[in-house]
N, C-alpha and C positions, 0 to 999 in steps of 0.2 A: 475868207479873204479871196478875191478874184484877181488873177494875174492877167497881164496884157497878153493878147494873142501873139504866138510865136511866129517865126518866119514862115512856117508851113501852114499857118492859119488854124492850128489846133487850139482849142480853148481849154485852158487848164484851170481847175478850181481846187480849193482846199488849202491845206497848210503849205507854206512856201517850200518845204522840203520835198513836195511832190512834183516840183519842177524838174522833170526828167530831161537831162542832157539837151538843153536847148541848142539850136544851131543859128549861126549868124550867116549872112550871105557869103557864099564861097564854100559852105559846108564845114566851116571850122567849128569844132565842138567846144563848148564852154562849160565850165563847172556849174552844177546846180547849187542852190542855196544850202542844201544839206551837205554836199561834199565840202563846200567852203566852210561850213560850220564845223565839220569834223577836223579839217585842217587846223582851224583856229583852236579847237579844244585839245589839240596835242600839246598846247602850252599851259603850264600851271596857272599863270595869271589869268588866262582866258577862262579856264574852268572856274576859278574863284569869282571872277567878275560876272559870269553868266549863270552861275549856279547849275552847271551841267557837267556831265562826265561821259566818257566813252566806254562802252562795254563791247569787247571783241571776243568772238568765238561762240560756237554753238552752246557749249555747256554753260558759259557765263550768262549768255542772253536767256537761256532757259531758266536759270536761277533768278534772274531779274523778273521774268514773267511770273514765276511761281511766287515770288515775294511781293508781287503787285507793285513793283517800282514803276513810277510814271515814265514811260518810254515815249519820246516825242517823234521818233522816226528811226529808220534803219536803212542801210545800203547793203545790197547783196551782190556777190560775184557769181558767175556761172557755177563755181564749185559747190555752192550751197545746195543746188538741185540734184547733185550726184549721190546724195544719201537720203534715205527715207527720214532720218532724224532731222536733217536740214529742211526737207520739204515740210515735215510736220511743224517745225518751228515757224516757218514762214506762214503757214496757214493759221497758227495760233496768234501770230502778230496781226495778220490781216483781219481775223475774226474779232480782234479788239480795236479795230479801226485805226491801227497804227500803220502809217505809210511805209511801204518797203520799196525802195528805189533800186532798180537794176543798173549796175555799172559794169564796165569791162574789167577783166582780170588785171589788166595793166593799171588801171586807175585804182582798183582795190589794193593792189600791192603797194601803191604810193601812200595810201591812207593807213594801211595796217601797221601795227606795232610789233607783230610777231613774225618770226622767221618762216613759219609754216602756217599761214592764215587759213581759216576754215570757212571763209566766204560770207561772213556777216559781221557788221559793226553797228551797234545801236547807240543812239544818243539818249541818255537818261537824265532825269531830274532827281537827284538823290534826296532822301529825307534829311532835313536839317534839324538836328536835335538841340534842345535848349537844356540848361541845367535843371529847370523845373520839371522837365519830362523824365528825369532819372528817378526811379523809385528807390527810396531808402528804407522801405519796410523790411522787417526781419533783420537778418544779419548779412547784408550784401557785401560782396567783394568787388572792387574795381581794379582795373589795370591802368597804370599811368605810363605813357611812353615819352621819355625825355630825350629828344635829339637823336633818335635812331634814324640814320640817313639812308640806309639801304631799303629800297621799296619792297624787295622780296622779304626781308626780315619784318617790316611793318605789316605786310599782308599776312604773314604767318603768325605774327603776334595776335592780330585781330581774329584770325581763324581759330587759333588756340583758345583765346578768351571766350569766344562764342561757344565753342564745343564743350568747354568745361563749366559753362553756366555762369560766367562772370556777368555781373549786372550791366556793365558798360565799360567803355575804354575812353580815356582822356589823353589827348595828343597835345604835347607842349612844343615850344619853339624849337626849330631846327629839325623837326621830324619830316620824313618824306611825305608827300601828298597822299592822303588816304584814298583819294579819288583818282590817282594816277593809274594809267593802264597796267603797269607792272604790279603795283600794290593790289589792285583789284583781282588780277589773275592769281596772285599768291593767296589772297584771302578766300578764293574759291566760293564766292557768294555770301560769305559771312557778313560782309559790310552792308548787305541789303537788309539784314535782320538785326544786327547787333548795334546798339546805340554807341555812337562815336561822337565825341565833342572835342572841339579845339579850344584851348584856353591859353591866355598869356599867363605868365608865372604868377603875377599878383592876383589875378582873378581865381586861379586854381587854389592858391594858398588861402584866400579869403573863403572860397567855397568849402574847403576842407575844415577850416576853423568854425565856420557857421554851422556845419552839420556834425561837428565833433567826429570827424573822420580820422582814424589812426593811420598814419603813413608808415609804411614799411619800405625801406630803400635797400635794393640789392647792392652788396658791396663785398669785394673780395676779402676785406679784412673785418667783416662783420661777425656777429655771433653766429654759431652754427644753427642752421635752419631747424633741426629737430628740437633744440632747446628753446628757440624763439617761439616755435609753434606751440609747444607745451605750456610755456609761461604766458604767452600772449592770448591763449584761449582758456586759461584758467578762470575760475570765478564765473561771473555772469555770462561773459562771452557774447554780449548783445550789441557790441559796437560795430561800426562800419569800418572796413579795412580797405585801404588802397595800396596796392603793391607797385612801386616805381622801379622801372628798368631804364637803363641809360644807354647812351651812345656806345657803339661797338668798341671804340678805342678808348675814349676818355671817361666813360662811365657817367654817373649821375652828377649834375653840376653841384658845386659846393653848397649853395644856398638852399637847395632842396634837401641835401643831406642834413643840413642844420635844423630843418624843421621836422625831420622824420623822427618818429618815436622810437623806431627800431631800425638798425642796420643789420641785415642778415646775409649770410653766405651759405652756399651749397657746398658741403664737404666734398672734396675731390680726391681722387687717388693720387698717391705721391708721383710727382713728375708731371701731372696734368696742369696746364697753365690756366685754362678758362673754358667756358662753354659758349656756344652761340647764344646770342641774346634771346632768341625765340625759344630755344631749348631750355635755357635757364628760367625764363618766365613761365614756361609750362610746368616745370617742377615746383617753382615757388607757389604758383596759383593752385596747383593740385593739392599740395600739402596744406595750404591755408584753408582751402575749401573743405578738404577732408576732415580737418579738425573742427570745423564749425558745427 
């Protein structure tokens, strides 16, 4: 795509995001298409509509590059060049023909989502998983996230599921955006490799029934986890299990509890009220996977 000549007569070619800080008469600086896109993608609705997300920070952009996520462009602040790691990352992006646009520290601070930004924000096109892409071979375990609203908890849940070898995660209504900036940072790159699907309730229940998935719901008043694991993995033990964890305060919604084959609880010490949802999920998933 070719853009019109700017006020200075320079001819710019390539992707629109390469339109570096054009100027209008009088020297007023206007935003490039890439910075405008980044501002737009700070909203969840825009991310959903455009199928794009923001990845901020050296570590997270490195993870996106390593996972071969499609990166459409990036903006860099002067801070990026102050470390060899930042310089190497920029070279890696440019070697892949990914446009990197230089912007001022002030503009970058306006775009950044973190309190101590590291000088780079990339626009990525995440992989969109479909139910048919989930492998059901063997004895897989899935994580189901029901209405968990805290982005940090959701990111940690995905990071934990990926680290433990969970086959994929399913996100239900009311859950924080898995492609939101805070969720991505908490997931530490797991979202780039771990299959994540968004289902409405009816579609999830239909999927579980169609594939004979056994649903385990975490519940404070459920049967003790050790007993459930022992009984649930006796015999053939060849079925698919999906572990459901719920909202930090309200727990799993009633109609999902109703369709669960087992309601399980992690035994706690006397006087302990509850566990963080991500910690609880880690324990549940580990025990189920270990028994498989």
